[in-house]
C-alpha positions as CSV (number, residue, x, y, z in Angstrom):
1,M,-50.0,300.7,112.0
2,Q,-53.8,300.6,111.9
3,D,-53.7,303.0,108.8
4,E,-51.3,300.6,107.1
5,Q,-53.7,297.7,107.7
6,K,-56.6,299.7,106.4
7,E,-54.6,300.6,103.3
8,L,-53.6,297.0,102.7
9,K,-57.2,295.8,103.2
10,Q,-58.4,298.5,100.7
11,Y,-55.7,297.5,98.3
12,A,-56.5,293.8,98.5
13,Q,-60.2,294.6,97.9
14,D,-59.4,296.8,94.9
15,L,-57.1,294.1,93.6
16,G,-59.9,291.5,94.1
17,K,-62.4,293.7,92.1
18,K,-59.9,294.1,89.3
19,L,-59.2,290.4,89.2
20,G,-62.9,289.7,89.1
21,F,-63.4,292.1,86.3
22,L,-60.5,290.6,84.3
23,L,-61.7,287.1,84.8
24,A,-65.2,288.1,83.7
25,S,-63.9,290.0,80.7
26,L,-61.5,287.4,79.3
27,Q,-62.7,284.8,76.8
28,V,-62.0,281.8,78.9
29,S,-64.2,278.8,79.8
30,N,-66.0,278.6,83.1
31,E,-63.8,275.7,84.0
32,S,-60.7,277.9,83.6
33,R,-62.4,280.7,85.7
34,N,-63.2,278.2,88.4
35,L,-59.7,276.9,88.4
36,F,-58.4,280.4,89.0
37,F,-60.7,280.8,92.0
38,K,-59.5,277.5,93.4
39,I,-55.8,278.3,93.2
40,L,-56.2,281.8,94.5
41,D,-56.5,280.6,98.1
42,D,-52.9,279.4,97.9
43,F,-51.5,282.6,96.4
44,N,-49.8,285.4,98.3
45,L,-50.4,289.0,97.5
46,E,-47.4,289.2,95.2
47,Q,-48.5,286.2,93.2
48,I,-52.0,287.7,92.9
49,E,-50.5,291.0,91.7
50,R,-48.5,289.1,89.0
51,L,-51.6,287.1,88.0
52,V,-53.5,290.4,87.6
53,E,-50.7,291.8,85.4
54,V,-50.7,288.7,83.2
55,L,-54.5,288.7,82.8
56,E,-54.4,292.5,82.0
57,N,-51.9,291.8,79.2
58,K,-54.0,288.9,77.9
59,L,-57.1,291.1,77.9
60,L,-55.3,293.8,76.1
61,M,-54.1,291.4,73.5
62,E,-57.7,290.1,73.1
63,K,-59.2,293.5,72.8
64,T,-56.6,294.9,70.3
65,S,-56.0,291.9,68.1
66,F,-58.6,293.2,65.6
67,I,-56.6,296.4,65.3
68,D,-53.5,294.4,64.3
69,E,-55.5,292.5,61.7
70,A,-57.0,295.7,60.3
71,L,-53.6,297.3,60.2
72,K,-52.2,294.3,58.4
73,K,-55.0,294.4,55.8
74,E,-54.5,298.2,55.3
75,L,-50.7,297.8,54.8
76,E,-51.3,295.0,52.3
77,K,-53.7,297.2,50.4
78,I,-51.2,300.0,50.4
79,Q,-48.5,297.7,49.2
80,K,-50.7,296.3,46.4
81,D,-51.7,299.9,45.3
82,T,-48.1,301.0,45.4
83,L,-46.9,298.1,43.3
84,E,-49.7,298.7,40.7
85,K,-48.7,302.4,40.5
86,I,-45.0,301.5,40.1
87,N,-45.9,299.0,37.3
88,E,-48.0,301.7,35.6
89,L,-45.2,304.2,35.8
90,N,-42.7,301.6,34.4
91,E,-45.0,300.9,31.5
92,E,-45.5,304.6,30.8
93,T,-41.7,305.2,31.0
94,I,-41.0,302.3,28.6
95,K,-43.6,303.6,26.1
96,S,-42.2,307.1,26.3
97,L,-38.7,305.8,25.6
98,S,-39.8,303.7,22.7
99,I,-41.3,306.6,20.8
C-alpha cells in the first residue's frame, strides 16, 4: 500500500513537471497560463492527464506546422514542374507529328 502511494506521488510529480514544461513551451499568453493554474486545483488526476494529452497534441501541431507548410510548397513546386514538362512534351509531340 505504501509503495502504491509512493508510485502515485511520483507519477503526480512527473505529470506536474510535464504539464509545466508544456505550458512553458506553448505559444499562449500569460493570462491563459495563469488560468490553467487556477483551474488545476479543481481537476482530478484523470482530468489533468487529459489536459496534458491535449496540450501535448497542441504543442506537436505548433512545432510541426512549418513542416506541413514546407511540404505543401514542395508539392506545389513538383506539380508546377510536372505540368511544365508535360506541356513541353506535348509541344514536341505536336511538332514531330506536323513534320
